[in-house]
N, CA, C and O atoms as CSV, one atom per row, in Angstrom:
chain,resi,resn,atom,element,x,y,z
A,1,MET,N,N,14.294,32.295,124.150
A,1,MET,CA,C,13.511,31.072,124.067
A,1,MET,C,C,12.719,31.070,122.778
A,1,MET,O,O,12.498,32.110,122.158
A,2,SER,N,N,12.305,29.906,122.398
A,2,SER,CA,C,11.543,29.740,121.165
A,2,SER,C,C,10.072,30.059,121.404
A,2,SER,O,O,9.560,29.900,122.513
A,3,SER,N,N,9.399,30.513,120.342
A,3,SER,CA,C,7.974,30.797,120.467
A,3,SER,C,C,7.125,29.551,120.311
A,3,SER,O,O,5.931,29.575,120.611
A,4,VAL,N,N,7.722,28.458,119.846
A,4,VAL,CA,C,6.996,27.201,119.694
A,4,VAL,C,C,7.056,26.446,121.016
A,4,VAL,O,O,8.147,26.192,121.526
A,5,PRO,N,N,5.912,26.082,121.579
A,5,PRO,CA,C,5.950,25.380,122.876
A,5,PRO,C,C,6.436,23.936,122.723
A,5,PRO,O,O,6.389,23.356,121.638
A,6,ALA,N,N,6.894,23.387,123.819
A,6,ALA,CA,C,7.396,22.009,123.798
A,6,ALA,C,C,6.295,21.022,123.456
A,6,ALA,O,O,6.556,19.973,122.867
A,7,SER,N,N,5.064,21.355,123.823
A,7,SER,CA,C,3.969,20.424,123.528
A,7,SER,C,C,3.756,20.245,122.031
A,7,SER,O,O,3.309,19.183,121.600
A,8,ALA,N,N,4.063,21.253,121.237
A,8,ALA,CA,C,3.936,21.118,119.777
A,8,ALA,C,C,4.950,20.109,119.244
A,8,ALA,O,O,4.624,19.288,118.387
A,9,PHE,N,N,6.183,20.173,119.756
A,9,PHE,CA,C,7.195,19.210,119.329
A,9,PHE,C,C,6.834,17.799,119.779
A,9,PHE,O,O,7.012,16.834,119.035
A,10,LEU,N,N,6.325,17.691,120.999
A,10,LEU,CA,C,5.952,16.365,121.500
A,10,LEU,C,C,4.766,15.792,120.728
A,10,LEU,O,O,4.710,14.588,120.480
A,11,ALA,N,N,3.817,16.651,120.347
A,11,ALA,CA,C,2.683,16.181,119.550
A,11,ALA,C,C,3.152,15.724,118.173
A,11,ALA,O,O,2.692,14.702,117.663
A,12,LEU,N,N,4.071,16.483,117.572
A,12,LEU,CA,C,4.620,16.077,116.276
A,12,LEU,C,C,5.325,14.735,116.384
A,12,LEU,O,O,5.153,13.870,115.524
A,13,ALA,N,N,6.123,14.555,117.443
A,13,ALA,CA,C,6.820,13.285,117.637
A,13,ALA,C,C,5.838,12.145,117.849
A,13,ALA,O,O,6.053,11.039,117.352
A,14,LEU,N,N,4.763,12.405,118.581
A,14,LEU,CA,C,3.755,11.372,118.808
A,14,LEU,C,C,3.084,10.971,117.500
A,14,LEU,O,O,2.878,9.785,117.241
A,15,ILE,N,N,2.746,11.953,116.682
A,15,ILE,CA,C,2.095,11.655,115.399
A,15,ILE,C,C,3.039,10.864,114.491
A,15,ILE,O,O,2.627,9.887,113.866
A,16,LEU,N,N,4.303,11.286,114.419
A,16,LEU,CA,C,5.269,10.567,113.582
A,16,LEU,C,C,5.466,9.138,114.075
A,16,LEU,O,O,5.541,8.202,113.279
A,17,PHE,N,N,5.551,8.979,115.396
A,17,PHE,CA,C,5.758,7.637,115.944
A,17,PHE,C,C,4.548,6.743,115.658
A,17,PHE,O,O,4.709,5.570,115.321
A,18,CYS,N,N,3.350,7.291,115.791
A,18,CYS,CA,C,2.149,6.500,115.531
A,18,CYS,C,C,2.053,6.093,114.057
A,18,CYS,O,O,1.684,4.962,113.741
A,19,ILE,N,N,2.389,7.023,113.163
A,19,ILE,CA,C,2.382,6.686,111.733
A,19,ILE,C,C,3.414,5.591,111.448
A,19,ILE,O,O,3.137,4.649,110.706
A,20,GLY,N,N,4.595,5.719,112.036
A,20,GLY,CA,C,5.629,4.706,111.841
A,20,GLY,C,C,5.233,3.364,112.415
A,20,GLY,O,O,5.471,2.326,111.797
A,21,LEU,N,N,4.627,3.374,113.596
A,21,LEU,CA,C,4.188,2.120,114.210
A,21,LEU,C,C,3.105,1.459,113.379
A,21,LEU,O,O,3.121,0.242,113.195
A,22,TYR,N,N,2.167,2.244,112.875
A,22,TYR,CA,C,1.111,1.698,112.018
A,22,TYR,C,C,1.717,1.070,110.766
A,22,TYR,O,O,1.331,-0.027,110.364
A,23,GLY,N,N,2.666,1.771,110.155
A,23,GLY,CA,C,3.289,1.247,108.939
A,23,GLY,C,C,4.092,-0.014,109.206
A,23,GLY,O,O,4.071,-0.947,108.403
A,24,ALA,N,N,4.798,-0.050,110.327
A,24,ALA,CA,C,5.622,-1.225,110.635
A,24,ALA,C,C,4.778,-2.443,110.968
A,24,ALA,O,O,5.182,-3.573,110.696
A,25,LEU,N,N,3.600,-2.219,111.559
A,25,LEU,CA,C,2.782,-3.366,111.976
A,25,LEU,C,C,1.812,-3.842,110.904
A,25,LEU,O,O,1.417,-5.008,110.921
A,26,THR,N,N,1.417,-2.986,109.978
A,26,THR,CA,C,0.365,-3.367,109.043
A,26,THR,C,C,0.835,-3.607,107.623
A,26,THR,O,O,0.174,-4.341,106.888
A,27,LYS,N,N,1.938,-3.027,107.207
A,27,LYS,CA,C,2.362,-3.141,105.811
A,27,LYS,C,C,3.133,-4.427,105.585
A,27,LYS,O,O,3.812,-4.916,106.488
A,28,ARG,N,N,3.034,-4.969,104.402
A,28,ARG,CA,C,3.690,-6.227,104.032
A,28,ARG,C,C,4.927,-5.993,103.187
A,28,ARG,O,O,5.696,-6.928,102.960
A,29,ASN,N,N,5.142,-4.786,102.718
A,29,ASN,CA,C,6.308,-4.467,101.907
A,29,ASN,C,C,7.481,-4.152,102.836
A,29,ASN,O,O,7.355,-3.307,103.722
A,30,THR,N,N,8.609,-4.818,102.644
A,30,THR,CA,C,9.735,-4.641,103.560
A,30,THR,C,C,10.357,-3.251,103.456
A,30,THR,O,O,10.889,-2.743,104.443
A,31,VAL,N,N,10.301,-2.639,102.302
A,31,VAL,CA,C,10.834,-1.280,102.161
A,31,VAL,C,C,9.992,-0.308,102.992
A,31,VAL,O,O,10.532,0.575,103.659
A,32,ILE,N,N,8.678,-0.475,102.948
A,32,ILE,CA,C,7.792,0.376,103.733
A,32,ILE,C,C,8.028,0.147,105.224
A,32,ILE,O,O,7.980,1.096,106.007
A,33,VAL,N,N,8.277,-1.080,105.619
A,33,VAL,CA,C,8.543,-1.377,107.029
A,33,VAL,C,C,9.837,-0.694,107.480
A,33,VAL,O,O,9.897,-0.142,108.578
A,34,LEU,N,N,10.872,-0.730,106.634
A,34,LEU,CA,C,12.124,-0.054,106.981
A,34,LEU,C,C,11.928,1.454,107.091
A,34,LEU,O,O,12.464,2.086,108.002
A,35,ILE,N,N,11.166,2.027,106.172
A,35,ILE,CA,C,10.889,3.469,106.234
A,35,ILE,C,C,10.088,3.805,107.489
A,35,ILE,O,O,10.312,4.846,108.107
A,36,SER,N,N,9.168,2.940,107.864
A,36,SER,CA,C,8.369,3.171,109.066
A,36,SER,C,C,9.234,3.130,110.321
A,36,SER,O,O,9.029,3.915,111.247
A,37,ILE,N,N,10.188,2.223,110.351
A,37,ILE,CA,C,11.107,2.158,111.499
A,37,ILE,C,C,11.952,3.426,111.569
A,37,ILE,O,O,12.194,3.954,112.654
A,38,GLU,N,N,12.397,3.912,110.421
A,38,GLU,CA,C,13.146,5.175,110.399
A,38,GLU,C,C,12.292,6.334,110.905
A,38,GLU,O,O,12.784,7.221,111.602
A,39,LEU,N,N,11.009,6.317,110.548
A,39,LEU,CA,C,10.103,7.364,111.011
A,39,LEU,C,C,9.977,7.337,112.536
A,39,LEU,O,O,9.959,8.385,113.182
A,40,MET,N,N,9.890,6.142,113.100
A,40,MET,CA,C,9.811,6.026,114.558
A,40,MET,C,C,11.098,6.511,115.218
A,40,MET,O,O,11.047,7.164,116.260
A,41,LEU,N,N,12.255,6.199,114.624
A,41,LEU,CA,C,13.519,6.667,115.194
A,41,LEU,C,C,13.628,8.187,115.125
A,41,LEU,O,O,14.176,8.815,116.031
A,42,ASN,N,N,13.107,8.777,114.050
A,42,ASN,CA,C,13.127,10.246,113.959
A,42,ASN,C,C,12.192,10.869,114.982
A,42,ASN,O,O,12.479,11.955,115.486
A,43,ALA,N,N,11.087,10.217,115.301
A,43,ALA,CA,C,10.204,10.712,116.358
A,43,ALA,C,C,10.931,10.690,117.703
A,43,ALA,O,O,10.778,11.606,118.510
A,44,VAL,N,N,11.706,9.661,117.935
A,44,VAL,CA,C,12.502,9.591,119.169
A,44,VAL,C,C,13.527,10.722,119.202
A,44,VAL,O,O,13.763,11.320,120.252
A,45,ASN,N,N,14.132,11.012,118.055
A,45,ASN,CA,C,15.103,12.111,117.997
A,45,ASN,C,C,14.457,13.443,118.335
A,45,ASN,O,O,15.046,14.257,119.046
A,46,ILE,N,N,13.245,13.671,117.830
A,46,ILE,CA,C,12.538,14.915,118.153
A,46,ILE,C,C,12.296,14.998,119.649
A,46,ILE,O,O,12.472,16.059,120.247
A,47,ASN,N,N,11.896,13.897,120.256
A,47,ASN,CA,C,11.685,13.891,121.709
A,47,ASN,C,C,12.982,14.174,122.466
A,47,ASN,O,O,12.983,14.939,123.429
A,48,LEU,N,N,14.078,13.564,122.037
A,48,LEU,CA,C,15.359,13.777,122.720
A,48,LEU,C,C,15.791,15.234,122.657
A,48,LEU,O,O,16.228,15.803,123.657
A,49,VAL,N,N,15.667,15.831,121.487
A,49,VAL,CA,C,16.079,17.225,121.341
A,49,VAL,C,C,15.134,18.147,122.104
A,49,VAL,O,O,15.572,19.128,122.706
A,50,THR,N,N,13.832,17.832,122.080
A,50,THR,CA,C,12.863,18.654,122.817
A,50,THR,C,C,13.139,18.624,124.309
A,50,THR,O,O,13.150,19.666,124.963
A,51,PHE,N,N,13.362,17.439,124.848
A,51,PHE,CA,C,13.618,17.352,126.283
A,51,PHE,C,C,14.976,17.942,126.653
A,51,PHE,O,O,15.158,18.426,127.770
A,52,SER,N,N,15.932,17.904,125.721
A,52,SER,CA,C,17.221,18.528,126.045
A,52,SER,C,C,17.111,20.050,126.061
A,52,SER,O,O,17.859,20.720,126.773
A,53,LYS,N,N,16.175,20.601,125.272
A,53,LYS,CA,C,16.023,22.053,125.245
A,53,LYS,C,C,15.036,22.554,126.297
A,53,LYS,O,O,15.286,23.564,126.955
A,54,TYR,N,N,13.911,21.844,126.456
A,54,TYR,CA,C,12.850,22.321,127.337
A,54,TYR,C,C,12.776,21.566,128.661
A,54,TYR,O,O,11.884,21.835,129.466
A,55,GLY,N,N,13.669,20.650,128.899
A,55,GLY,CA,C,13.609,19.828,130.104
A,55,GLY,C,C,13.887,20.630,131.365
A,55,GLY,O,O,14.124,21.837,131.313
A,56,MET,N,N,13.853,19.938,132.496
A,56,MET,CA,C,14.067,20.606,133.780
A,56,MET,C,C,15.493,21.136,133.903
A,56,MET,O,O,15.719,22.190,134.499
A,57,ALA,N,N,16.451,20.404,133.340
A,57,ALA,CA,C,17.841,20.846,133.341
A,57,ALA,C,C,18.335,20.820,131.898
A,57,ALA,O,O,18.948,19.839,131.477
A,58,PRO,N,N,18.079,21.888,131.127
A,58,PRO,CA,C,18.486,21.885,129.717
A,58,PRO,C,C,19.993,21.680,129.564
A,58,PRO,O,O,20.800,22.343,130.216
A,59,SER,N,N,20.342,20.754,128.696
A,59,SER,CA,C,21.754,20.484,128.435
A,59,SER,C,C,21.879,19.922,127.028
A,59,SER,O,O,20.886,19.777,126.316
A,60,ILE,N,N,23.072,19.617,126.647
A,60,ILE,CA,C,23.333,19.126,125.299
A,60,ILE,C,C,23.269,17.602,125.238
A,60,ILE,O,O,23.456,17.024,124.167
A,61,THR,N,N,23.009,16.944,126.359
A,61,THR,CA,C,23.007,15.487,126.416
A,61,THR,C,C,21.978,14.877,125.467
A,61,THR,O,O,22.281,13.901,124.779
A,62,GLY,N,N,20.783,15.428,125.419
A,62,GLY,CA,C,19.757,14.894,124.532
A,62,GLY,C,C,20.131,15.014,123.073
A,62,GLY,O,O,19.819,14.134,122.270
A,63,GLN,N,N,20.799,16.100,122.728
A,63,GLN,CA,C,21.223,16.267,121.340
A,63,GLN,C,C,22.322,15.277,120.978
A,63,GLN,O,O,22.389,14.808,119.842
A,64,ILE,N,N,23.177,14.962,121.935
A,64,ILE,CA,C,24.218,13.964,121.691
A,64,ILE,C,C,23.584,12.586,121.506
A,64,ILE,O,O,23.994,11.819,120.636
A,65,PHE,N,N,22.583,12.281,122.329
A,65,PHE,CA,C,21.864,11.016,122.151
A,65,PHE,C,C,21.157,10.983,120.804
A,65,PHE,O,O,21.088,9.928,120.172
A,66,ALA,N,N,20.631,12.119,120.352
A,66,ALA,CA,C,19.985,12.174,119.046
A,66,ALA,C,C,20.985,11.874,117.932
A,66,ALA,O,O,20.667,11.138,116.998
A,67,LEU,N,N,22.186,12.435,118.025
A,67,LEU,CA,C,23.217,12.124,117.030
A,67,LEU,C,C,23.579,10.640,117.055
A,67,LEU,O,O,23.770,10.027,116.004
A,68,PHE,N,N,23.673,10.064,118.249
A,68,PHE,CA,C,23.947,8.631,118.367
A,68,PHE,C,C,22.827,7.824,117.720
A,68,PHE,O,O,23.091,6.846,117.019
A,69,THR,N,N,21.579,8.226,117.950
A,69,THR,CA,C,20.442,7.521,117.361
A,69,THR,C,C,20.446,7.636,115.847
A,69,THR,O,O,20.106,6.679,115.151
A,70,ILE,N,N,20.831,8.807,115.325
A,70,ILE,CA,C,20.909,8.977,113.868
A,70,ILE,C,C,21.956,8.032,113.281
A,70,ILE,O,O,21.734,7.447,112.220
A,71,SER,N,N,23.087,7.878,113.957
A,71,SER,CA,C,24.121,6.975,113.446
A,71,SER,C,C,23.662,5.523,113.515
A,71,SER,O,O,23.941,4.738,112.609
A,72,VAL,N,N,22.960,5.166,114.586
A,72,VAL,CA,C,22.435,3.795,114.691
A,72,VAL,C,C,21.372,3.565,113.616
A,72,VAL,O,O,21.303,2.481,113.036
A,73,ALA,N,N,20.548,4.574,113.350
A,73,ALA,CA,C,19.523,4.442,112.318
A,73,ALA,C,C,20.143,4.281,110.939
A,73,ALA,O,O,19.640,3.521,110.112
A,74,ALA,N,N,21.230,4.992,110.691
A,74,ALA,CA,C,21.904,4.853,109.397
A,74,ALA,C,C,22.479,3.452,109.234
A,74,ALA,O,O,22.380,2.856,108.162
A,75,ALA,N,N,23.076,2.934,110.291
A,75,ALA,CA,C,23.613,1.569,110.230
A,75,ALA,C,C,22.486,0.555,110.065
A,75,ALA,O,O,22.618,-0.413,109.315
A,76,GLU,N,N,21.385,0.778,110.763
A,76,GLU,CA,C,20.230,-0.116,110.654
A,76,GLU,C,C,19.675,-0.107,109.238
A,76,GLU,O,O,19.317,-1.157,108.706
A,77,ALA,N,N,19.601,1.054,108.633
A,77,ALA,CA,C,19.084,1.144,107.265
A,77,ALA,C,C,20.023,0.448,106.293
A,77,ALA,O,O,19.567,-0.249,105.387
A,78,ALA,N,N,21.321,0.625,106.466
A,78,ALA,CA,C,22.279,-0.015,105.560
A,78,ALA,C,C,22.208,-1.533,105.673
A,78,ALA,O,O,22.185,-2.231,104.660
A,79,VAL,N,N,22.174,-2.042,106.890
A,79,VAL,CA,C,22.096,-3.498,107.075
A,79,VAL,C,C,20.750,-4.031,106.587
A,79,VAL,O,O,20.689,-5.079,105.945
A,80,GLY,N,N,19.673,-3.305,106.893
A,80,GLY,CA,C,18.346,-3.742,106.454
A,80,GLY,C,C,18.222,-3.773,104.952
A,80,GLY,O,O,17.665,-4.721,104.399
A,81,LEU,N,N,18.729,-2.755,104.277
A,81,LEU,CA,C,18.664,-2.746,102.816
A,81,LEU,C,C,19.557,-3.824,102.214
A,81,LEU,O,O,19.205,-4.408,101.189
A,82,ALA,N,N,20.704,-4.098,102.830
A,82,ALA,CA,C,21.571,-5.173,102.326
A,82,ALA,C,C,20.880,-6.527,102.462
A,82,ALA,O,O,20.933,-7.347,101.545
A,83,ILE,N,N,20.239,-6.760,103.596
A,83,ILE,CA,C,19.502,-8.014,103.780
A,83,ILE,C,C,18.343,-8.090,102.796
A,83,ILE,O,O,18.082,-9.143,102.214
A,84,LEU,N,N,17.653,-6.977,102.612
A,84,LEU,CA,C,16.527,-6.941,101.678
A,84,LEU,C,C,16.978,-7.243,100.260
A,84,LEU,O,O,16.316,-7.997,99.547
A,85,MET,N,N,18.099,-6.664,99.842
A,85,MET,CA,C,18.589,-6.929,98.485
A,85,MET,C,C,19.006,-8.380,98.321
A,85,MET,O,O,18.759,-8.980,97.275
A,86,ALA,N,N,19.638,-8.954,99.344
A,86,ALA,CA,C,20.035,-10.360,99.265
A,86,ALA,C,C,18.816,-11.270,99.197
A,86,ALA,O,O,18.807,-12.245,98.446
A,87,LEU,N,N,17.788,-10.954,99.980
A,87,LEU,CA,C,16.566,-11.767,99.929
A,87,LEU,C,C,15.814,-11.571,98.619
A,87,LEU,O,O,15.211,-12.510,98.100
A,88,TYR,N,N,15.848,-10.357,98.087
A,88,TYR,CA,C,15.159,-10.112,96.818
A,88,TYR,C,C,15.823,-10.876,95.681
A,88,TYR,O,O,15.146,-11.335,94.762
A,89,ARG,N,N,17.137,-11.014,95.738
A,89,ARG,CA,C,17.827,-11.763,94.684
A,89,ARG,C,C,17.425,-13.232,94.690
A,89,ARG,O,O,17.371,-13.865,93.636
A,90,THR,N,N,17.144,-13.776,95.865
A,90,THR,CA,C,16.792,-15.195,95.931
A,90,THR,C,C,15.287,-15.424,95.811
A,90,THR,O,O,14.865,-16.382,95.162
A,91,LYS,N,N,14.477,-14.572,96.418
A,91,LYS,CA,C,13.024,-14.789,96.452
A,91,LYS,C,C,12.273,-14.047,95.350
A,91,LYS,O,O,11.165,-14.445,94.991
A,92,LYS,N,N,12.856,-12.974,94.805
A,92,LYS,CA,C,12.208,-12.141,93.772
A,92,LYS,C,C,10.918,-11.494,94.273
A,92,LYS,O,O,9.971,-11.319,93.506
A,93,THR,N,N,10.879,-11.143,95.541
A,93,THR,CA,C,9.718,-10.445,96.102
A,93,THR,C,C,10.162,-9.594,97.289
A,93,THR,O,O,11.196,-9.858,97.902
A,94,VAL,N,N,9.368,-8.571,97.604
A,94,VAL,CA,C,9.633,-7.760,98.798
A,94,VAL,C,C,8.527,-7.952,99.827
A,94,VAL,O,O,8.475,-7.231,100.823
A,95,ASN,N,N,7.641,-8.919,99.596
A,95,ASN,CA,C,6.556,-9.204,100.534
A,95,ASN,C,C,7.130,-9.855,101.786
A,95,ASN,O,O,7.851,-10.849,101.702
A,96,ILE,N,N,6.812,-9.298,102.931
A,96,ILE,CA,C,7.413,-9.760,104.179
A,96,ILE,C,C,6.897,-11.154,104.578
A,96,ILE,O,O,7.575,-11.868,105.318
A,97,ASP,N,N,5.722,-11.543,104.103
A,97,ASP,CA,C,5.175,-12.859,104.435
A,97,ASP,C,C,5.923,-13.985,103.731
A,97,ASP,O,O,5.946,-15.116,104.217
A,98,GLU,N,N,6.528,-13.682,102.600
A,98,GLU,CA,C,7.245,-14.701,101.845
A,98,GLU,C,C,8.715,-14.779,102.222
A,98,GLU,O,O,9.459,-15.566,101.636
A,99,MET,N,N,9.143,-13.984,103.180
A,99,MET,CA,C,10.545,-13.973,103.619
A,99,MET,C,C,10.646,-14.556,105.013
A,99,MET,O,O,11.146,-13.897,105.925
A,100,ASN,N,N,10.187,-15.762,105.190
A,100,ASN,CA,C,10.188,-16.363,106.509
A,100,ASN,C,C,11.384,-17.261,106.765
A,100,ASN,O,O,11.494,-17.835,107.848
A,101,THR,N,N,12.272,-17.396,105.810
A,101,THR,CA,C,13.445,-18.219,105.998
A,101,THR,C,C,14.631,-17.587,105.288
A,101,THR,O,O,14.458,-16.881,104.294
A,102,MET,N,N,15.829,-17.835,105.791
A,102,MET,CA,C,17.034,-17.303,105.167
A,102,MET,C,C,17.580,-18.259,104.117
A,102,MET,O,O,18.464,-17.892,103.342
A,103,LYS,N,N,17.053,-19.499,104.084
A,103,LYS,CA,C,17.510,-20.458,103.088
A,103,LYS,C,C,16.690,-20.298,101.827
A,103,LYS,O,O,15.654,-19.634,101.820
A,104,ASN,N,N,17.175,-20.924,100.744
A,104,ASN,CA,C,16.445,-20.851,99.476
A,104,ASN,C,C,15.216,-21.631,99.569
A,104,ASN,O,O,14.453,-21.700,98.605
């Protein structure tokens, strides 16, 4: 077994999720919002792996879900950055308040 307790991993995940939530809700830059969402997804991955290792019935299921979440996060980042680049070409800004419509 590991010498690091499960509560340390859960506390780390909680801190990462809170930082990501704060960034996603308060920042106006779309790049920062995307990074904050990625931070929250990584906090979820830490929780999944922690519960798969330290849970009542340790198994590999949580790690498989973590891999699935990583793939979904990669797709989300690719689509988000593509949308951001398309909006930046038309609006010339990354401010989220000025991106309220998909039309010119």
